[in-house]
BAMIDO-756588 format. One record per atom (N, C-alpha, C, O): residue number from 0; atom name; x, z, y. Coordinates in steps of 0.2 Angstrom, whole numbers, plus 5000, padded with zeros to 4 digits. Layout:
BEGIN
  zati  gugu  east    up  north
   NUM    CA     X     Z      Y
...
***
This chain:
BEGIN
  zati  gugu  east    up  north
     0     N  4685  5666   4891
     0    CA  4685  5670   4889
     0     C  4680  5677   4888
     0     O  4675  5679   4891
     1     N  4682  5679   4882
     1    CA  4678  5683   4878
     1     C  4679  5688   4876
     1     O  4683  5689   4870
     2     N  4677  5694   4879
     2    CA  4676  5699   4880
     2     C  4675  5702   4871
     2     O  4672  5698   4867
     3     N  4677  5707   4869
     3    CA  4678  5709   4860
     3     C  4675  5716   4862
     3     O  4675  5719   4868
     4     N  4674  5719   4857
     4    CA  4675  5728   4857
     4     C  4674  5729   4850
     4     O  4668  5729   4847
     5     N  4679  5732   4847
     5    CA  4679  5735   4839
     5     C  4680  5741   4842
     5     O  4684  5742   4846
     6     N  4675  5744   4837
     6    CA  4673  5752   4837
     6     C  4674  5752   4829
     6     O  4672  5747   4825
     7     N  4678  5757   4827
     7    CA  4673  5761   4819
     7     C  4673  5766   4822
     7     O  4678  5770   4824
     8     N  4664  5766   4819
     8    CA  4660  5770   4818
     8     C  4654  5772   4815
     8     O  4655  5772   4809
     9     N  4649  5774   4817
     9    CA  4641  5772   4819
     9     C  4639  5766   4820
     9     O  4643  5762   4819
    10     N  4635  5765   4823
    10    CA  4630  5761   4824
    10     C  4628  5765   4833
    10     O  4627  5771   4832
    11     N  4628  5763   4838
    11    CA  4625  5764   4841
    11     C  4619  5770   4842
    11     O  4613  5768   4840
    12     N  4620  5776   4844
    12    CA  4617  5783   4843
    12     C  4611  5780   4847
    12     O  4611  5775   4851
    13     N  4604  5783   4846
    13    CA  4599  5783   4848
    13     C  4597  5783   4858
    13     O  4594  5780   4862
    14     N  4601  5788   4858
    14    CA  4603  5792   4866
    14     C  4609  5786   4871
    14     O  4609  5784   4877
    15     N  4614  5784   4866
    15    CA  4618  5780   4868
    15     C  4614  5772   4871
    15     O  4615  5770   4877
    16     N  4611  5770   4865
    16    CA  4609  5763   4864
    16     C  4605  5758   4869
    16     O  4606  5752   4869
    17     N  4603  5760   4872
    17    CA  4599  5758   4876
    17     C  4603  5755   4883
    17     O  4603  5750   4885
    18     N  4606  5760   4885
    18    CA  4612  5764   4889
    18     C  4619  5753   4890
    18     O  4621  5749   4894
    19     N  4619  5756   4883
    19    CA  4623  5754   4880
    19     C  4621  5744   4880
    19     O  4624  5739   4881
    20     N  4616  5745   4879
    20    CA  4615  5736   4879
    20     C  4613  5733   4887
    20     O  4612  5727   4888
    21     N  4612  5737   4890
    21    CA  4609  5736   4896
    21     C  4616  5735   4901
    21     O  4615  5731   4906
    22     N  4621  5738   4901
    22    CA  4627  5738   4902
    22     C  4631  5730   4900
    22     O  4635  5727   4904
    23     N  4628  5730   4892
    23    CA  4630  5724   4888
    23     C  4627  5719   4894
    23     O  4631  5718   4898
    24     N  4621  5716   4894
    24    CA  4616  5712   4895
    24     C  4618  5711   4904
    24     O  4617  5706   4907
    25     N  4623  5717   4906
    25    CA  4625  5714   4912
    25     C  4629  5710   4915
    25     O  4628  5707   4920
    26     N  4635  5714   4908
    26    CA  4642  5711   4910
    26     C  4643  5705   4904
    26     O  4649  5703   4902
    27     N  4637  5701   4900
    27    CA  4637  5695   4897
    27     C  4634  5689   4905
    27     O  4633  5683   4904
    28     N  4635  5691   4910
    28    CA  4632  5685   4917
    28     C  4639  5684   4918
    28     O  4640  5679   4921
    29     N  4645  5687   4917
    29    CA  4652  5688   4918
    29     C  4655  5683   4912
    29     O  4658  5677   4912
    30     N  4654  5687   4907
    30    CA  4658  5684   4901
    30     C  4654  5684   4892
    30     O  4649  5686   4891
    31     N  4657  5682   4887
    31    CA  4653  5682   4885
    31     C  4655  5689   4881
    31     O  4661  5689   4881
    32     N  4652  5692   4879
    32    CA  4653  5700   4873
    32     C  4650  5700   4869
    32     O  4644  5698   4868
    33     N  4657  5702   4865
    33    CA  4653  5704   4856
    33     C  4657  5711   4856
    33     O  4663  5712   4858
    34     N  4651  5713   4850
    34    CA  4652  5721   4847
    34     C  4654  5720   4841
    34     O  4654  5714   4841
    35     N  4657  5721   4837
    35    CA  4659  5726   4829
    35     C  4663  5729   4829
    35     O  4669  5729   4831
    36     N  4657  5737   4827
    36    CA  4656  5740   4823
    36     C  4660  5740   4818
    36     O  4661  5734   4816
    37     N  4663  5746   4816
    37    CA  4668  5744   4810
    37     C  4668  5748   4807
    37     O  4673  5753   4808
    38     N  4663  5749   4800
    38    CA  4663  5756   4796
    38     C  4667  5760   4795
    38     O  4672  5757   4793
    39     N  4668  5766   4794
    39    CA  4674  5770   4791
    39     C  4674  5770   4784
    39     O  4669  5771   4780
    40     N  4679  5768   4784
    40    CA  4682  5767   4774
    40     C  4677  5774   4770
    40     O  4675  5778   4774
    41     N  4676  5773   4764
    41    CA  4674  5776   4757
    41     C  4675  5782   4759
    41     O  4681  5783   4762
    42     N  4672  5787   4759
    42    CA  4675  5795   4756
    42     C  4681  5796   4763
    42     O  4686  5799   4762
    43     N  4678  5793   4768
    43    CA  4682  5795   4775
    43     C  4684  5802   4776
    43     O  4689  5804   4777
    44     N  4680  5806   4775
    44    CA  4680  5814   4774
    44     C  4683  5817   4772
    44     O  4684  5823   4774
    45     N  4686  5814   4765
    45    CA  4690  5820   4761
    45     C  4696  5815   4761
    45     O  4700  5816   4756
    46     N  4699  5811   4767
    46    CA  4706  5807   4765
    46     C  4708  5812   4771
    46     O  4704  5815   4775
    47     N  4716  5813   4772
    47    CA  4719  5816   4775
    47     C  4719  5812   4783
    47     O  4719  5806   4783
    48     N  4720  5816   4787
    48    CA  4719  5810   4792
    48     C  4723  5803   4796
    48     O  4721  5799   4800
    49     N  4731  5802   4792
    49    CA  4736  5802   4789
    49     C  4734  5793   4786
    49     O  4736  5787   4788
    50     N  4731  5796   4781
    50    CA  4727  5789   4779
    50     C  4721  5785   4781
    50     O  4720  5779   4782
    51     N  4718  5792   4782
    51    CA  4711  5788   4783
    51     C  4713  5784   4792
    51     O  4709  5780   4794
    52     N  4718  5784   4796
    52    CA  4720  5780   4801
    52     C  4723  5774   4800
    52     O  4722  5769   4803
    53     N  4727  5775   4793
    53    CA  4730  5768   4789
    53     C  4724  5763   4787
    53     O  4724  5757   4789
    54     N  4718  5766   4783
    54    CA  4713  5763   4782
    54     C  4709  5758   4789
    54     O  4710  5753   4791
    55     N  4706  5764   4791
    55    CA  4706  5759   4799
    55     C  4711  5755   4803
    55     O  4710  5750   4806
    56     N  4717  5757   4803
    56    CA  4719  5750   4804
    56     C  4718  5743   4803
    56     O  4719  5737   4805
    57     N  4717  5749   4797
    57    CA  4718  5738   4790
    57     C  4710  5737   4793
    57     O  4710  5732   4797
    58     N  4705  5740   4793
    58    CA  4698  5736   4796
    58     C  4699  5733   4802
    58     O  4697  5727   4803
    59     N  4703  5737   4808
    59    CA  4705  5732   4814
    59     C  4708  5727   4813
    59     O  4706  5721   4816
    60     N  4714  5728   4808
    60    CA  4721  5722   4811
    60     C  4716  5716   4805
    60     O  4719  5711   4804
    61     N  4709  5718   4801
    61    CA  4708  5711   4799
    61     C  4702  5707   4804
    61     O  4701  5701   4805
    62     N  4698  5713   4808
    62    CA  4695  5708   4813
    62     C  4695  5705   4816
    62     O  4691  5702   4820
    63     N  4705  5705   4818
    63    CA  4707  5700   4825
    63     C  4708  5696   4827
    63     O  4713  5695   4824
    64     N  4707  5691   4830
    64    CA  4711  5685   4829
    64     C  4718  5684   4834
    64     O  4721  5686   4839
    65     N  4718  5681   4828
    65    CA  4729  5678   4829
    65     C  4730  5677   4839
    65     O  4736  5678   4842
    66     N  4724  5676   4842
    66    CA  4727  5674   4848
    66     C  4727  5679   4854
    66     O  4730  5679   4859
    67     N  4722  5685   4852
    67    CA  4716  5687   4855
    67     C  4722  5694   4858
    67     O  4726  5696   4855
    68     N  4720  5696   4865
    68    CA  4725  5702   4869
    68     C  4721  5706   4867
    68     O  4715  5704   4867
    69     N  4724  5711   4863
    69    CA  4723  5718   4864
    69     C  4727  5722   4868
    69     O  4733  5723   4869
    70     N  4719  5726   4869
    70    CA  4718  5734   4871
    70     C  4716  5739   4867
    70     O  4710  5741   4866
    71     N  4723  5742   4865
    71    CA  4719  5748   4863
    71     C  4717  5755   4867
    71     O  4720  5756   4872
    72     N  4713  5759   4865
    72    CA  4710  5765   4869
    72     C  4714  5769   4866
    72     O  4715  5770   4860
    73     N  4716  5773   4872
    73    CA  4721  5778   4869
    73     C  4723  5785   4873
    73     O  4726  5785   4879
    74     N  4722  5791   4870
    74    CA  4722  5796   4875
    74     C  4730  5794   4878
    74     O  4730  5793   4884
    75     N  4735  5794   4875
    75    CA  4743  5792   4879
    75     C  4744  5785   4881
    75     O  4750  5783   4880
    76     N  4739  5781   4884
    76    CA  4737  5776   4887
    76     C  4742  5776   4894
    76     O  4746  5781   4895
    77     N  4739  5769   4897
    77    CA  4740  5772   4906
    77     C  4732  5770   4909
    77     O  4729  5765   4907
    78     N  4729  5774   4914
    78    CA  4725  5773   4916
    78     C  4721  5770   4921
    78     O  4726  5767   4923
    79     N  4716  5769   4925
    79    CA  4717  5761   4929
    79     C  4710  5765   4933
    79     O  4706  5768   4931
    80     N  4713  5764   4940
    80    CA  4704  5766   4945
    80     C  4702  5760   4943
    80     O  4705  5755   4941
    81     N  4695  5759   4945
    81    CA  4690  5756   4946
    81     C  4694  5747   4947
    81     O  4694  5742   4943
    82     N  4695  5747   4954
    82    CA  4701  5743   4958
    82     C  4707  5737   4954
    82     O  4709  5731   4954
    83     N  4710  5742   4950
    83    CA  4718  5740   4945
    83     C  4712  5738   4939
    83     O  4713  5732   4937
    84     N  4706  5742   4935
    84    CA  4704  5736   4930
    84     C  4703  5730   4934
    84     O  4708  5727   4933
    85     N  4699  5728   4937
    85    CA  4696  5722   4939
    85     C  4703  5718   4940
    85     O  4703  5713   4936
    86     N  4708  5719   4943
    86    CA  4710  5713   4944
    86     C  4714  5714   4939
    86     O  4717  5709   4938
    87     N  4717  5721   4934
    87    CA  4719  5720   4925
    87     C  4714  5714   4921
    87     O  4717  5709   4919
    88     N  4708  5713   4921
    88    CA  4702  5709   4919
    88     C  4704  5701   4922
    88     O  4704  5696   4919
    89     N  4704  5703   4928
    89    CA  4704  5693   4930
    89     C  4711  5694   4930
    89     O  4711  5688   4929
    90     N  4718  5696   4929
    90    CA  4721  5693   4927
    90     C  4724  5689   4919
    90     O  4728  5685   4917
    91     N  4718  5695   4916
    91    CA  4715  5693   4906
    91     C  4713  5686   4905
    91     O  4714  5682   4900
    92     N  4710  5685   4910
    92    CA  4702  5679   4912
    92     C  4709  5672   4915
    92     O  4709  5666   4914
    93     N  4712  5674   4918
    93    CA  4716  5669   4919
    93     C  4721  5667   4914
    93     O  4722  5661   4911
    94     N  4725  5674   4912
    94    CA  4728  5671   4904
    94     C  4725  5664   4899
    94     O  4719  5663   4900
    95     N  4728  5662   4896
    95    CA  4726  5657   4891
    95     C  4726  5660   4886
    95     O  4728  5656   4881
    96     N  4725  5666   4884
    96    CA  4721  5671   4877
    96     C  4713  5669   4879
    96     O  4710  5669   4885
    97     N  4710  5668   4874
    97    CA  4703  5667   4871
    97     C  4698  5675   4872
    97     O  4694  5677   4875
    98     N  4700  5676   4869
    98    CA  4696  5684   4869
    98     C  4702  5689   4869
    98     O  4708  5689   4867
    99     N  4698  5694   4874
    99    CA  4702  5700   4875
    99     C  4700  5708   4872
    99     O  4697  5713   4874
   100     N  4703  5707   4868
   100    CA  4699  5714   4860
   100     C  4699  5720   4864
   100     O  4704  5721   4866
   101     N  4693  5726   4865
   101    CA  4696  5732   4866
   101     C  4694  5736   4861
   101     O  4689  5735   4858
   102     N  4700  5741   4859
   102    CA  4701  5744   4851
   102     C  4696  5748   4852
   102     O  4696  5748   4858
   103     N  4692  5753   4850
   103    CA  4693  5761   4852
   103     C  4691  5763   4841
   103     O  4687  5762   4837
   104     N  4698  5766   4842
   104    CA  4700  5769   4835
   104     C  4693  5774   4832
   104     O  4687  5773   4833
   105     N  4695  5778   4829
   105    CA  4688  5782   4824
   105     C  4689  5790   4827
   105     O  4692  5792   4832
   106     N  4688  5793   4823
   106    CA  4688  5802   4825
   106     C  4695  5803   4828
   106     O  4696  5804   4833
   107     N  4700  5803   4822
   107    CA  4707  5804   4825
   107     C  4710  5798   4826
   107     O  4716  5796   4823
   108     N  4707  5796   4830
   108    CA  4710  5790   4834
   108     C  4714  5784   4830
   108     O  4713  5782   4825
   109     N  4718  5781   4833
   109    CA  4722  5773   4829
   109     C  4726  5775   4829
   109     O  4729  5779   4834
   110     N  4730  5771   4822
   110    CA  4735  5771   4819
   110     C  4743  5771   4824
   110     O  4743  5770   4830
   111     N  4747  5772   4822
   111    CA  4754  5767   4825
   111     C  4754  5758   4823
   111     O  4758  5754   4826
   112     N  4750  5757   4821
   112    CA  4751  5750   4820
   112     C  4747  5745   4824
   112     O  4748  5739   4826
   113     N  4742  5748   4825
   113    CA  4737  5746   4832
   113     C  4740  5745   4836
   113     O  4741  5740   4839
   114     N  4743  5754   4839
   114    CA  4747  5755   4843
   114     C  4749  5747   4848
   114     O  4748  5744   4853
   115     N  4756  5747   4842
   115    CA  4762  5745   4842
   115     C  4759  5738   4841
   115     O  4761  5734   4846
   116     N  4754  5734   4836
   116    CA  4750  5728   4837
   116     C  4749  5727   4847
   116     O  4754  5725   4849
   117     N  4745  5729   4850
   117    CA  4741  5730   4856
   117     C  4747  5728   4861
   117     O  4753  5731   4861
   118     N  4743  5723   4867
   118    CA  4746  5721   4871
   118     C  4747  5726   4878
   118     O  4751  5725   4882
   119     N  4740  5732   4879
   119    CA  4742  5734   4882
   119     C  4737  5743   4880
   119     O  4731  5743   4878
   120     N  4739  5748   4880
   120    CA  4736  5753   4880
   120     C  4733  5757   4885
   120     O  4736  5757   4890
   121     N  4728  5761   4884
   121    CA  4724  5762   4891
   121     C  4720  5765   4890
   121     O  4716  5763   4885
   122     N  4721  5770   4892
   122    CA  4718  5778   4894
   122     C  4713  5779   4899
   122     O  4714  5778   4905
   123     N  4705  5781   4895
   123    CA  4700  5781   4901
   123     C  4700  5787   4904
   123     O  4698  5788   4910
   124     N  4703  5793   4900
   124    CA  4702  5798   4905
   124     C  4708  5802   4900
   124     O  4710  5800   4895
   125     N  4709  5807   4903
   125    CA  4716  5816   4899
   125     C  4709  5818   4897
   125     O  4709  5825   4897
   126     N  4703  5817   4895
   126    CA  4698  5821   4892
   126     C  4694  5817   4887
   126     O  4692  5812   4887
   127     N  4692  5821   4883
   127    CA  4691  5820   4877
   127     C  4682  5819   4876
   127     O  4679  5824   4876
   128     N  4680  5812   4875
   128    CA  4676  5809   4873
   128     C  4670  5811   4866
   128     O  4674  5813   4861
   129     N  4664  5811   4865
   129    CA  4662  5808   4861
   129     C  4663  5800   4859
   129     O  4661  5796   4864
   130     N  4665  5796   4854
   130    CA  4666  5789   4852
   130     C  4659  5785   4855
   130     O  4658  5780   4858
   131     N  4656  5790   4852
   131    CA  4649  5783   4856
   131     C  4649  5784   4865
   131     O  4647  5779   4870
   132     N  4651  5791   4866
   132    CA  4650  5788   4874
   132     C  4655  5784   4875
   132     O  4654  5778   4878
   133     N  4661  5787   4874
   133    CA  4668  5780   4875
   133     C  4665  5772   4875
   133     O  4667  5769   4880
   134     N  4663  5771   4871
   134    CA  4657  5764   4871
   134     C  4655  5765   4878
   134     O  4657  5761   4882
   135     N  4651  5769   4880
   135    CA  4646  5767   4884
   135     C  4650  5766   4892
   135     O  4649  5761   4896
   136     N  4656  5773   4893
   136    CA  4660  5771   4899
   136     C  4663  5766   4897
   136     O  4665  5764   4903
   137     N  4666  5761   4891
   137    CA  4669  5755   4893
   137     C  4666  5751   4896
   137     O  4668  5749   4902
   138     N  4659  5747   4892
   138    CA  4655  5741   4893
   138     C  4654  5741   4903
   138     O  4655  5736   4907
   139     N  4651  5752   4905
   139    CA  4648  5750   4913
   139     C  4657  5750   4916
   139     O  4658  5747   4921
   140     N  4661  5754   4913
   140    CA  4669  5751   4917
   140     C  4671  5746   4919
   140     O  4673  5745   4925
   141     N  4669  5739   4913
   141    CA  4669  5732   4913
   141     C  4666  5729   4917
   141     O  4667  5723   4918
   142     N  4659  5733   4918
   142    CA  4653  5728   4921
   142     C  4656  5730   4929
   142     O  4657  5726   4934
   143     N  4657  5735   4929
   143    CA  4659  5739   4938
   143     C  4666  5734   4938
   143     O  4667  5731   4944
   144     N  4669  5732   4934
   144    CA  4678  5729   4936
   144     C  4673  5721   4940
   144     O  4675  5719   4945
   145     N  4668  5721   4935
   145    CA  4666  5714   4935
   145     C  4662  5712   4942
   145     O  4661  5706   4944
   146     N  4660  5715   4944
   146    CA  4653  5719   4951
   146     C  4659  5718   4957
   146     O  4658  5715   4962
   147     N  4666  5721   4956
   147    CA  4670  5720   4959
   147     C  4673  5715   4963
   147     O  4674  5714   4969
   148     N  4676  5713   4956
   148    CA  4680  5703   4959
   148     C  4673  5698   4961
   148     O  4674  5693   4964
   149     N  4668  5701   4959
   149    CA  4661  5697   4961
   149     C  4659  5699   4969
   149     O  4655  5695   4973
   150     N  4662  5706   4973
   150    CA  4660  5708   4979
   150     C  4655  5710   4977
   150     O  4653  5710   4983
   151     N  4648  5711   4972
   151    CA  4643  5713   4973
   151     C  4640  5721   4972
   151     O  4644  5724   4969
   152     N  4636  5724   4975
   152    CA  4636  5728   4978
   152     C  4636  5736   4972
   152     O  4637  5742   4974
   153     N  4636  5735   4966
   153    CA  4637  5738   4963
   153     C  4640  5745   4964
   153     O  4637  5751   4963
   154     N  4648  5742   4965
   154    CA  4654  5746   4967
   154     C  4653  5745   4974
   154     O  4652  5740   4977
   155     N  4652  5754   4976
   155    CA  4656  5754   4980
   155     C  4663  5759   4986
   155     O  4665  5764   4987
   156     N  4663  5755   4986
   156    CA  4670  5756   4984
   156     C  4674  5760   4998
   156     O  4680  5761   4999
***
């Protein structure tokens, strides 16, 4: 299985870049990992929220594979604890899907068209985080889940 992270926004900012790269490298011990950073639409700042989300959705949906298992990160989604995430990831690895794609929307979140196409909607927290930090939290939690599945010391339960 390949883990794909699709994120709308800028490339990794300096203060997060090294940590994201470190956890991505660690995660690659278990799965292939691909980051796809989608540039926001031109004139994004001048677009109404609804129009911006639709344009971002078009970018996201066009980047997905037909057989991807889609996981939308959204505040309205279902939360996991670390063990539940590990079990969820293991179940996806056991499925016949080639790619497990995690989707991080833009500043206003995801359009309904992306949420409706998703197989699962996951809430990292009830708190709001900067999108750059969400990337780091996501890749760290995926690595933690893998360490749980492999009975490694990183996660102390």
